[in-house]
VEXMARDREN-242549 format. One record per residue: x negated, y, z negated of N, C-alpha, C in turn. Coordinates in steps of 0.05 Angstrom, whole numbers, plus 5000, padded with zeros to 4 digits. Atoms other than C-alpha are relative to their C-alpha. Layout:
N
XYZXYZXYZ/...
END
This chain:
382
502950145014488454124753497750145019/501649804999481754384762497949835011/502250064971475154354800498849804996/501150255013472553874752500749685006/499450214986477453354776500650065024/500649974980476453474837497049945014/501850134995469953324843498549704990/499150275003470552714796500249755024/498550204967475452474855497750015027/500549884979472552734917497350005006/501549924997465252844904498949794991/501550305015463352204865501549705023/499650294979467451764924499149925018/501150064971464451444974501349925026/498150064978469651155015502650054993/497249874990476051495027501650015018/497649884977482651505061501750204989/498349675004486752045072502049885018/497050064980494351915099500950304996/498349764996497852405131502549985005/497350094982505652415140500550195024/499549864981509052655194500750325009/499249625006512153335171497150155005/502149795005504853535160498450065032/500750004983502553435233502150075025/497749844974509253585279500550114985/497449705004512254265289503149925001/498249964995518854195275502549975027/499649834986520954675314499150025035/500650004970516954495374500249685002/500850275000515953765364497849885013/502949954995509053845377498349874981/502450025023502753755339498450254985/501749975019499854155288498750175013/502350084986494054365330498250224981/502449785025491054985279500149794968/500050155017492554475219498949805002/501650284999489853885250496550115006/502049954999484054275265498950184977/500249925021482854545200498749734987/501150125011483153915170496949865007/501950124984478153615218496850114998/502449775003473454205198498749784979/500450215032473953865121498649755008/500950414994472953095152497650095007/502849994989466453425187498649974975/502549875015464253745125499249704977/500350325009465453015087498149925004/501250234984462452585134497150134998/502149815005456653115126498849844973/501250095024455752945053500749675002/501750304991455152235076502849834974/497850125007462451995065501349825020/499450214984465751435091503250165003/498149905000472951725114501849755017/496950084992479551295141501250144995/497649884998485551515159502349915012/496950154983492451325169501750274998/498649774976496551755217502749945012/497150014994504151835217499550145027/498749774987507152185270500549925042/499250004976508051745337502249945004/497050074997515451565330501350375017/498349725001517052385326498550135031/500149924977512052515387501449865020/498950124987515351955422502150115015/497149884999521552165418500550215013/500249764990521052845446498849945032/501150144973516752485506501650005018/498050154986522452075519502750195001/497649735004527852655506502349724991/498050095018531552195456501250134986/499249815022536352415408500349954979/500050145040538152365328499349764997/499950275016539051725309498449765015/501550184989534651225339500349705005/499750335015535250445339497449975005/503450215004529949945334499450015025/501249974979528249915408499450335010/501649714997527650685415498150024980/502249885022523850775356497249845003/503450124994518650245380500250055031/500149954974519350475455498250314990/501449794997518351245428497249964982/501849965022512650965378497949965014/501750154977508850595441499550265015/499549744979509151275485498950194981/500249795020507551735422496749954989/503150145002502251315395497550105028/503149914975497951475465498450334983/501149814992498552215454498550144966/501349985026497152125375497249975002/502050154993491151775389497950195014/500949824987489252275443499150244987/499649695021489752885390498750014976/502150065013485852565342496849905016/503049994991479552425396500550195009/500449694978480353115433498650124971/500349765017479553505363496849814978/502850035018473853035319497849965021/502450054984469452965385498950335007/501649775005468653715380497850044977/501649925021465053545319498549765005/502150234996461852995345499749744988/498550255019465752415312501249835020/498350264987468351845348501449884985/497750105016475151475327500249745014/499650224984476950875336504149974997/496950055006485250715342500149694989/499550345014487850045297502550054994/498049905012494249965295501049594980/499650145011497249485239502349934995/496750175001503149055229499549814973/501450145034504648695159499149745002/501750154996502548095185497050015002/503050004983495448325202499250114955/500549875024495648435118500049864983/498950165025499447905087499049745011/501350274994496047305124497650084996/503349945022489147225083499149995028/502249944983485747115152498950205015/500649754983487847665187498250314987/502049725024486748125125496249925003/503050045001479247875128499650125034/499949924981479448015196498850245009/498549674990482048735198498250034975/502549915026477348845138497350055008/502549904996471148615180500050205023/499749804979473249075236500050244986/499949765011474649625188496550144993/502349995017468049575152497950015031/502150014986464149455222500350325014/498549764981468250135252497850244979/501349755018464950565184496749934993/503249924993457350235190499650075035/499949854980457850505261500350194999/499649745003459851175240502150125020/496649814987467351245275501049924973/498149925015472951385240502649855003/497850204992478650865241502650144990/495649725007486151325252502049765008/497950185012490850745230502750075003/496949994999498050675243501449754987/498750295002503050125225501249995032/498650044976505149785296502249954996/497249964987511450025298501349945031/499650044971512149795371500949695004/499550385002512949045347501549984976/498049955016514649205281503249954990/497649984998521849095262501550104962/500449935032525549395200500949924978/500650125035525748795154497549874999/502250075004519048615174498050215004/502149834985515349215158498250084975/502149935028509449585111502950214987/497249865018516750085099498650335005/499249685004512950775093496149905004/503649954994504850975115498450004969/500949995035504451065039499149744995/500750235003503450335028497349905016/502350024972499750215099497950104979/503049985013494850645064498849934976/501150105031494250384993498749655010/500750264997493449615030497050125016/502650044988487649915079498250074972/502849895032483650275008501049734993/500550235015485149604973498549705029/501350154982482649265048497150005001/502649944996476649685050498650094975/500849915028474749764976498950284998/499749824993475850444983500550214972/498549955030475450904916500250245002/497049835010480151404926502050055027/498549914975486251494972501850264998/498649735001488752164980503150015025/497750134985495952175004501550325001/500249854997497052825036503050055009/496250044990505252985041501350354994/498549724990510053525042500750084956/499149875024510953574964496649934981/502849875026505153744902499749754985/501950215018505553074864502349794985/498550205015510052584812501450224984/498249885014516053014774501549764973/498650245025519352754708502849975011/497150114988525352754749500250285023/498649774966527953124822499750274987/500449735013525353814807502550115023/498449894992530753994859502349964995/497750015020536353814812500350014972/500249915019532953874756497850254995/501649905009529954504731498050084981/501950055029526854324670498249755008/502850244987523153674714497950154992/503749895003515353724684499149855014/501250134984510753664739497349774979/502350185021505852984709497350025025/502849974986498053114732499249805003/502350295003494252504703501949764995/497650314998497451824713498449724975/501850215017492451394668501449685005/499450284992497450824682502750015004/498350074995502650544720502849914976/497950055012508750464663502249955016/497150124992516350274672501150254995/499349705006517151084651497950125029/501449954978512751284708501249845028/497750164976517250764759502450254997/497349865003523151094735500250225018/500249794985520951794754500550065026/500450104966520751574818503050045012/498550044990527551504823501849705014/499950404997531650874842498150015027/500550114979529550464889502249745012/497650104990534750224940499749825019/499450394982531549574979497450074987/502350245004524749224967498150185014/501749884984522449695028501250265005/499249725003525050375017498250135019/502049824990522350865070499350364989/500549645002519051565046500449924964/498749865026519651904983498749864979/500650035021517151774908499649804995/498450335007519251034913497549885010/501150124987514550844968495850074989/502449905022508251304924498949844981/500650015025508751044865499049665014/500950164996508250334900497649965008/503150014981502250494935497750154976/502849975016499050664878499049794977/500850255011500250094841498649735016/500550074986497349704892497150115010/501849915004491250164899498150064968/501750045021489550224833499449744989/500850245007489449534816497449865016/502150154992483849494867498650164989/502649855004479850004830499150285022/499249704979482350594883501150224985/498749765004483951234853501750185015/498249924975489151584883501350314992/499449735001491752354892503249965023/498149924983498152564922500250334990/499249644996498753314945501250185018/499349904988501353804974498650075031/501349944976498853805049501350195007/499349824977501854335090498450235004/502049735001496854875078498149835020/502450004995490954935125497649904988/501550185020485054565097500550044984/497850215026488954145048498450004978/501450155021483353855020497750174982/502449835011479354465005501550144975/498849915016485754694971499149794967/502350215018482854174919498950044972/501849915023477954544887500650284991/498849725017482055174874501549884970/497950025032484155144795502150194997/497050015005491255074779501649905018/498750104981492354814845501649654982/498450355014498354154828499149845016/500750214983495853534849499949734973/500850195017497152864811498049765006/502050244981492252354807501049784980/499450155016493251664788496949905003/502950095005486551314756501049745005/499850194996484950754773499449794970/500650265025483950114728497149915002/502550075002476849984702499949745007/501150365003476249184712501949975030/497850144974479849144788499349745006/499450354990481748504810498949925025/501050134979477848074849501550055031/499149934970478348154926502949755008/497350334999482847434928502550164986/497549925015488147704871500750275009/500349704985487248474907502250035026/498350144975490948104964503349944984/497850045007495647744928502250164984/498749685014497648324880501050175018/498849804980498748804938501949835019/499450164977502048274983502950154995/497649934998509448505007501249805010/498350204978512047855042500449744979/499950255028514147414975502149815016/498450274984517146775006502449854980/498350045017520846584949499950034969/500649885018522446594875499649674974/499650125009521246064822500750074960/499950045026523646014744499149894978/501650095018519745814686500749974974/499049915027521545674621497950104980/502049715013518846154556497149824997/501850064995513945604549496350005010/501750004976509845594614499950365009/500449624990511146424616497349994984/501949885025507346404544496849825008/502150114983501945894588498350165011/501149904976500846314635498850325001/502449835017498946964603497949934982/502650055012493846594563497849915018/502250234971489946394637501649804998/500550304989492945714644502050065029/499150054974496045564718502149885001/496750065001503945424730499149725006/499350354987505544614722502849965010/497050154997511244244744500949964988/498150005008513544144676501950254990/498749725014515344924656501950035021/498349814971519544974727503049894995/497550115011526445014711501549995035/498549974969529445264791497950105017/501349854975526545494858502650055015/498849804981529646014908498750035024/500449864968528746134979498549805016/502250254990524345655028497050135013/503049894998516945715034498549684999/502350244994511245275055497150004984/502150065019505045025015497450265021/502049704990500145735017502350184999/498649745003506046215015499750104977/499949895024506746644969502150074995/498049975015511746614909500650234972/501549955030513747004850501549874981/499850045025514746814789502650074974/498949925018520446904734500749924979/499350155024522646794664501849845001/496850015005529246504641502450235001/497849755001532047184632500050145023/501449934971529447354705498150224998/502649765017523747804674497349885020/502649994982517947904724497849794979/501650105023512547454700497449995025/503350124986506547334761501449925019/499950044973506247254831496849845008/503050004995502046804861500549685030/498950244981500846184919500549834992/499550235003503845584922498949785000/501050334990501444864928501149785008/497750324988507644454954502750255011/497949884980513244744993502549994976/498250005003520144854972501349854988/499350285002522944194973498549864978/502150035015517243984940499849914970/500349875020517044384883503849864983/497250005010525444234866499849754998/501050235015524043504860498150014981/501049975032518443584814500450214984/498949665031521144174771500649704976/500450195026520943884697498049935000/501950214995515743374718497450024989/501849994999510343194692497950015023/501849944982502943344731499349615019/501250265010501342554717502449815024/497750134978508842374760501050115038/498749854969508742814818498949735015/500950274979504842184860502649845006/497750224993510441764842502050025017/497349844987516342324864499950025025/500949814974511942594923499349845021/500350194982509241934946497950054995/503050004994502342224946498750164969/502149935028497142514891501150365009/499249674997497543324919498550134969/500649835023495543864864500849884977/499150005030495743804790502450254995/497649685006498044594791501449925015/498849954985503544864827498650295010/502549814993499745534829498049974970/503950005010492145504804500550214997/501249755009490846064755497950225019/501949824977485646294815502250165015/497649964977491946394856502850144991/497849905021495846734807499350274994/499349725017496947454787502250064992/498349885027500547714720501450265002/498449685002504548274717498750044974/501349855021501248704670502050074976/498849825018504248924607500650324993/499749704998507649594605500650184981/499449865017507250114558502850195000/496749894993514450424549499250264986/500549695006511551144530503050235001/
END
């Protein structure tokens, strides 16, 4: 990457989200914060603020710090992780407060659980709080609320949390400070011929395959979650960088000609805020299979009607998020449903005019309205 690219991204960005991984903050040998590294990053953040940048930090590290303080062993149970997170979060917030106070900068601690972004009302409330803090020139320092999140219901990794925060706050740039310098065509530790990918203008099927296999929908860490984060951020009109953050003053390294980092370009026309939220939502409550005609109609901008529905799966209520697939189980899109799963099962294959006689009330003509629908973008297979 060149200095020109850095200026196009950091210098031309007003609102920047910086995500910091645990391995960068925590000294594994000492199980304590890397004070010198943190001080160097704080100096960089101070310089950005002097340039009138708005900074939001997503910081990992609470569990690792709490694990040391509580003298817990290796593999932690869920309740041990939650106890470690609750304990370590105090130390983590204090460290950020102490280091930023040296530059006269106030911070605010915010802990987010998935429901805070997945529930529309909570999403808007969290956004309002973050924007007010920015207006008051306070840096939000955000972490996942591991104290209450379960293994089944969590962001899975702070990469995706950072992307949701970037989307929520309409950020211009998301920087993932990581232990790797970016995306490779395959695992460079296993394939010496792996090629480094500098600029990713579009997240295609091929790009997703480069990240490696996704074991579960909530895999923790690795390139899979970084690509998932990139999909959320770029759809929201936010550029994203993956770079190696192990060096002191990691942001300044992006200025050095020849420094490798991967840059994911934001789409030119981001989705509106409501569709951004739908697109980035993680908690899908059900699945509906539609016929070929319905799939083609939706791709032309029409709503999803009951007549085109073949089957439904899962338990969901009116207003929940569901995914939509075609007869070959190819993902078509996802949206907010106007009926619960029992009602959809009754009206599937029926005309909209027949809904009242089937359910006993009029309801909506559309099962998913086009304004509540986000379609899967056709991906090029280069």
